[in-house]
C-alpha positions, 0 to 999 in steps of 0.5 A: 786775795794776796796784797803788798806788805804795805796795802795790809797796813794801810786803810784801803780808803783814806777817809776810814782812818778818821777815828774809829775806836767804839765802833762794831766790827762785822766780820763776813759771817757776824759780828765780833766785837768793838774797836778799842784802839785805831790808828792812822800811820802811814804804811802801819795803821791797824785796828785792835778789836775787843771781842768780849764774851764771844772769844772770851775777852780776847783782844785782836789786832786786824791790819787796817788793809782788811777793813772793806768798809766804814758805815759812820752812821750805823759806827759799824766796820766791816772786814773782809775776813770770817769769824774763824779766821779772825779767832784764829789769828796771832794772840793779840800781844800788848807788849809786842804790837808795835814791833815790826817782828810781830806785824810781820806774823799778822802780816804773813797769817793776813796774806800781806807779804808778796806770794803768800797766801792768806786764809781766805786765798782759794789755790 
C-alpha cells in the first residue's frame, strides 16, 4: 500500500489518537510489545513501541498511518506490518526521532512517499 507522506504520519481514524501509552501492539503475525510513547500531532503522529525481550529490548518508531485498528477494551493496537518488517525497520534513535530527516527515512521504509513502495507492497 502506497500512501502520501501526510497520510503515513496521521491516524487513519481520529479516535486512534487518544492516549495509547501502555497498549499492547499486534503485528499481522503476532505481538511485538507495548507502546512507550504516542503522539497526536497533526501530520506527524507516531507510536514508539518497546519490544521488550522480543528484539532484546529494542524500541521501534511506527508512523501512525500503519495502525489498522485499536481495541480499547483489550488495550491492543493492531498494525498492518509483520514482525519481520518491524524488526528490520530503521533503528529507533532517541536523539533524532523528532527530526524531519529521520521521519523521511522511516517514511521511505514504510512506503510513505509518492511512488515509493513499502515492504508489504507487491510489484
